[in-house]
C-alpha positions in Angstrom: -49.4 0.7 99.2 -45.3 1.2 99.5 -44.8 0.9 95.5 -47.2 3.8 95.2 -45.3 6.0 97.8 -42.1 5.1 96.0 -43.5 5.9 92.5 -44.9 9.3 93.8 -41.4 10.2 95.2 -39.6 9.2 92.0 -41.9 11.4 89.9 -41.4 14.4 92.5 -37.6 13.8 92.4 -37.7 13.9 88.4 -39.7 17.1 88.6 -37.3 18.8 90.9 -34.4 17.7 88.7 -35.9 19.1 85.5 -36.8 22.4 87.1 -33.2 22.7 88.4 -31.9 21.9 85.0 -34.0 24.4 83.1 -33.5 27.0 85.7 -29.7 26.6 85.1 -29.9 27.2 81.3 -28.3 30.6 80.2 -30.9 33.1 79.0 -30.8 33.6 75.0 -29.3 37.0 75.5 -26.4 35.4 77.6 -25.6 32.9 75.0 -25.6 35.7 72.4 -23.5 37.7 74.7 -20.7 35.0 75.5 -20.6 33.4 72.2 -19.3 36.5 70.3 -15.6 36.4 70.3 -13.7 39.3 71.5 -12.1 41.3 68.4 -8.5 41.9 69.1 -5.7 43.3 67.1 -2.0 43.8 67.7 -0.7 46.7 65.5 2.9 47.5 64.7 4.4 50.6 63.0 7.8 50.5 61.7 10.3 52.7 59.8 12.8 50.3 58.2 15.2 52.7 56.4 14.6 51.1 53.1 15.8 47.8 54.4 19.3 49.1 54.6 20.0 48.6 58.3 22.2 51.0 60.5 25.5 49.4 59.5 24.9 49.8 55.9 24.0 46.2 55.1 21.0 45.2 53.5 19.7 42.2 55.8 16.0 41.7 55.7 16.3 38.9 58.1 17.0 41.4 60.8 14.0 43.4 60.0 11.8 40.1 59.9 13.4 38.9 63.2 12.2 42.1 64.9 8.8 41.8 63.5 8.6 38.0 64.2 9.4 38.5 67.8 6.8 41.1 68.3 4.3 38.9 66.6 1.8 41.8 65.4 -1.3 41.0 63.3 -0.9 44.1 61.3 2.3 46.1 60.4 2.6 49.5 58.9 5.9 49.9 57.1 7.5 53.2 56.0 10.7 53.7 53.7 9.8 50.6 51.6 11.9 50.2 48.4 10.1 48.1 45.5 12.6 46.9 43.1 15.0 49.9 43.2 18.7 49.7 42.1 19.8 50.5 45.7 18.2 47.3 47.0 19.2 45.4 43.9 15.8 45.0 42.7 14.3 43.4 45.8 10.6 43.8 46.5 11.1 44.6 50.2 7.4 44.0 51.1 7.0 40.9 49.3 10.2 39.6 50.6 9.2 40.6 54.3 5.9 38.8 53.7 7.6 35.4 52.9 9.9 36.0 55.9 7.0 36.8 58.3 4.3 34.6 56.9 2.0 37.7 56.4 0.1 39.1 53.4 1.5 42.2 51.9 0.3 45.3 49.9 2.5 48.1 48.6 1.6 51.9 48.1 3.8 53.9 46.0 4.7 57.2 47.0 7.1 58.0 44.1 9.1 56.2 41.4 12.7 56.1 42.6 16.1 54.6 41.4 14.6 52.3 38.8 11.8 51.2 41.0 9.2 52.5 43.5 9.2 53.9 47.1 6.3 54.2 49.6 4.4 52.4 52.3 3.6 48.8 52.7 1.1 46.9 54.9 1.7 43.5 56.3 -1.3 41.6 57.6 -2.4 38.2 59.2 -6.0 39.2 58.8 -7.8 39.0 55.5 -7.2 42.1 53.1 -10.6 43.1 51.8 -9.4 45.9 49.6 -6.9 48.7 49.5 -6.7 52.2 48.5 -3.5 54.4 48.1 -4.1 58.0 48.8 -1.4 60.6 47.5 -0.7 63.4 50.0 0.1 67.0 48.9 3.7 68.2 48.9 5.8 71.0 47.6 7.4 70.6 44.0 10.8 70.3 45.5 9.8 67.7 48.2 9.4 64.0 48.2 5.8 62.7 47.2 4.1 60.8 50.2 1.1 58.6 50.4 -1.1 57.3 52.8 -2.1 53.4 52.2 -5.5 52.4 53.5 -6.5 48.4 53.8 -9.7 47.3 54.8 -9.1 44.5 57.1 -11.4 41.5 58.3 -11.2 39.9 61.6 -10.8 36.2 61.8 -14.0 34.3 62.3 -16.0 37.4 62.1 -17.6 39.5 59.4 -16.3 42.6 61.2 -13.9 44.8 59.2 -11.8 47.9 60.1 -9.5 50.4 58.2 -5.9 50.4 58.6 -3.9 53.3 57.3 -0.2 53.3 57.1 1.6 56.7 56.3 4.8 58.6 56.3 4.8 62.3 56.5 7.7 64.9 55.2 10.9 64.9 56.7 12.1 68.4 56.1 12.5 71.0 58.6 9.9 73.1 57.4 6.4 72.0 58.7 4.5 73.1 55.7 4.2 69.6 53.8 3.4 67.8 57.3 0.6 70.5 57.9 -0.9 69.9 54.5 -0.5 66.1 54.8 -2.1 66.0 58.2 -4.9 68.1 57.0 -5.4 65.8 53.9 -5.4 62.6 56.3 -8.3 64.2 58.2 -10.3 64.9 55.1 -9.5 61.2 53.7 -11.7 60.2 56.9 -14.7 61.2 54.8 -14.5 57.9 52.9 -14.3 55.8 56.1 -16.5 57.9 58.5 -18.8 55.1 59.4 -16.0 52.6 60.2 -13.3 52.0 62.9 -10.0 53.2 61.8 -6.3 52.8 62.9 -3.6 55.4 61.7 0.2 54.4 62.1 3.2 55.6 60.7 6.3 57.9 61.0 4.7 61.3 61.3 8.0 63.3 61.6 6.3 65.4 64.0 6.7 65.8 67.7 3.8 66.1 70.4 2.4 69.5 70.4 3.6 70.5 66.9 1.1 71.7 64.4 0.8 68.6 62.3 0.0 66.7 65.5 -2.5 69.0 66.6 -4.3 69.0 63.5 -4.4 65.2 63.5 -5.7 65.1 67.2 -8.7 67.0 66.0 -9.9 63.7 64.7 -7.6 61.1 66.1 -6.8 59.7 69.6 -3.1 59.1 70.4 -2.5 55.4 72.0 0.3 56.6 74.1 -1.1 57.1 77.5 1.9 55.9 79.4 3.9 57.9 81.9 7.1 57.4 79.8 8.4 59.6 76.9 7.7 57.2 74.0 10.8 58.3 72.1 11.3 56.2 68.9 14.1 58.0 67.2 17.0 57.3 66.7 16.9 53.7 67.7 20.5 53.7 69.4 19.6 56.6 71.7 16.2 57.8 71.4 15.4 61.2 72.0 12.2 62.1 69.7 9.0 60.6 69.6 8.1 60.7 65.7 6.3 57.2 65.4 2.5 57.1 66.3 -0.4 55.2 66.3 -3.7 56.8 66.2 -7.3 55.6 66.2 -10.9 56.7 66.0 -13.6 56.7 67.1 -13.1 56.4 70.8 -16.2 54.5 71.6 -15.3 51.5 69.3 -11.7 51.1 70.2 -10.1 50.3 73.6 -6.4 50.1 74.1 -5.1 47.4 76.1 -1.6 48.2 75.9 0.9 50.8 73.8 4.7 50.1 73.8 7.8 50.2 72.0 9.6 47.1 70.7 12.5 47.9 73.2 10.1 47.8 76.2 9.3 44.1 75.8 13.0 43.2 76.8 14.7 46.5 77.8 17.4 44.5 79.7 18.3 42.1 76.9 21.5 43.3 75.2 21.1 41.1 72.1 17.4 42.3 71.5 18.6 46.0 72.0 21.7 45.3 69.8 18.9 43.8 66.9 16.8 46.8 67.3 19.8 49.2 66.9 20.9 47.4 63.8 17.7 46.5 61.9 16.7 50.4 61.4 17.1 53.7 62.7 13.5 53.9 64.3 12.2 51.8 67.0 8.9 49.9 66.3 5.9 50.8 68.2 3.2 48.6 69.0 -0.5 48.7 70.4 -2.8 46.0 71.3 -6.5 47.0 70.5 -10.1 45.6 71.3 -12.9 46.6 69.1 -16.2 47.2 70.7 -19.1 45.5 68.4 -22.3 47.8 68.5 
């Protein structure tokens, strides 16, 4: 009879093992939840002074070193020369794309000095399409533009819209007010999509252009510090911004200036002071998938 008792115990043990194994398996909804990768993106906005540097040289390696050190996924560049005489025919965005290993798109705001001048976007993410939106301006002021790119997250079919812009710099806010209003109107093209807006807005917090934009956008800067970005050697104004919408799709993990990552590093500070008259501004986002 002992063999039968042993066989019965063996069958019982096997049954218990199977029950335990099945009970430990994740539920289908849990598999779906854990399998979806987090959709994160690091965004940088940087006014690069036409590639001229603050000491009057034209060393794009300095700008590229700043970008590479900060290691963003997407960059909005302002004051971008394309084959102008003052930059000796260099295509600034194309050169920075080579130096950073990113893809580049350029959006013309105006023809200038035998070439073009405007915005550019650098991206490690796939660029699905682009649209360059001209912005309103007075006849005697510089044309401006908002360059929009639809970008796709790696290993995902999820996309978002990234807009880089540079608002008017004159003392009168008239053009900036009109341009901020137009940027809000441009959202009708992307109303059902998550969007990030980045650039040199030449407007301080509480100004009318910023109040207009904040009717539709949320500012990333939630820290207690001032966030001053201009001028780079002694920042006393906050005129560079990263904004986003809608609130329920984006979460901001961190917002900071380039100087904040190594504030005590004198070599880094010197590089930022030389590369441009603006400090770079960064934000780290995570997109919530509905």
